[in-house]
C-alpha positions as CSV (number, residue, x, y, z in Angstrom):
1,L,-0.3,-17.2,29.0
2,G,2.7,-16.8,31.3
3,G,4.1,-19.4,33.6
4,M,3.1,-22.4,31.5
5,G,6.6,-23.5,30.7
6,K,6.8,-22.5,27.0
7,T,10.3,-21.2,27.4
8,Q,11.5,-24.3,29.2
9,I,10.0,-26.5,26.4
10,A,11.8,-24.4,23.7
11,L,15.1,-24.6,25.6
12,K,14.8,-28.3,26.1
13,F,14.0,-28.8,22.4
14,A,17.0,-26.6,21.3
15,E,19.3,-28.6,23.6
16,E,18.1,-31.9,22.3
17,V,18.4,-31.1,18.6
18,S,21.5,-28.8,18.8
19,N,23.8,-31.4,17.3
20,Q,21.5,-31.6,14.2
21,Y,21.8,-28.0,13.3
22,A,24.8,-25.6,12.6
23,Y,22.9,-22.7,14.1
24,I,20.1,-22.0,16.5
25,F,18.8,-18.4,16.4
26,W,16.7,-16.9,19.2
27,V,14.3,-14.2,18.0
28,D,12.5,-12.1,20.6
29,A,8.9,-12.0,19.3
30,T,7.5,-9.7,22.0
31,N,6.6,-7.2,19.3
32,E,7.5,-6.1,15.8
33,D,10.4,-3.9,17.1
34,T,12.0,-6.7,19.0
35,I,11.7,-9.1,16.1
36,L,13.4,-6.6,13.8
37,A,16.1,-6.0,16.4
38,S,16.7,-9.7,16.7
39,L,17.0,-10.2,13.0
40,K,19.4,-7.2,12.7
41,G,21.5,-8.9,15.4
42,I,21.6,-12.1,13.4
43,S,22.9,-10.1,10.4
44,S,25.9,-9.0,12.5
45,I,27.2,-12.5,13.3
46,P,30.5,-13.3,11.4
47,E,28.9,-16.0,9.2
48,A,26.2,-13.6,8.0
49,K,28.8,-10.8,7.4
50,N,30.9,-13.3,5.4
51,A,27.9,-14.0,3.3
52,S,27.3,-10.3,2.8
53,V,23.8,-10.4,4.4
54,D,22.1,-7.0,4.5
55,E,20.5,-5.9,7.8
56,T,17.0,-6.0,6.3
57,P,14.7,-8.6,7.8
58,E,14.0,-10.1,4.4
59,A,17.7,-10.6,3.7
60,V,18.3,-12.3,7.1
61,L,15.3,-14.6,6.7
62,Y,16.4,-15.5,3.2
63,W,19.9,-16.3,4.4
64,I,18.5,-18.5,7.2
65,T,16.4,-20.4,4.7
66,C,19.5,-20.9,2.5
67,L,21.4,-22.4,5.5
68,S,18.9,-25.2,5.7
69,K,19.7,-26.2,2.1
70,E,23.4,-26.5,2.7
């Protein structure tokens, strides 16, 4: 449902916890294509490139899960 403030809640949460995390990734989940495009975009950030992350969604998601263990 539009107009209920979901985005504002997500933004406020991200703002309040930003000092607890090294990264905050925004994934457009409008549809499968936008999810894939968002994950591909994450694979192009310097930190992901330095870690040799492939552009595949699986590789990006795996890399993100590994970040939480560091």
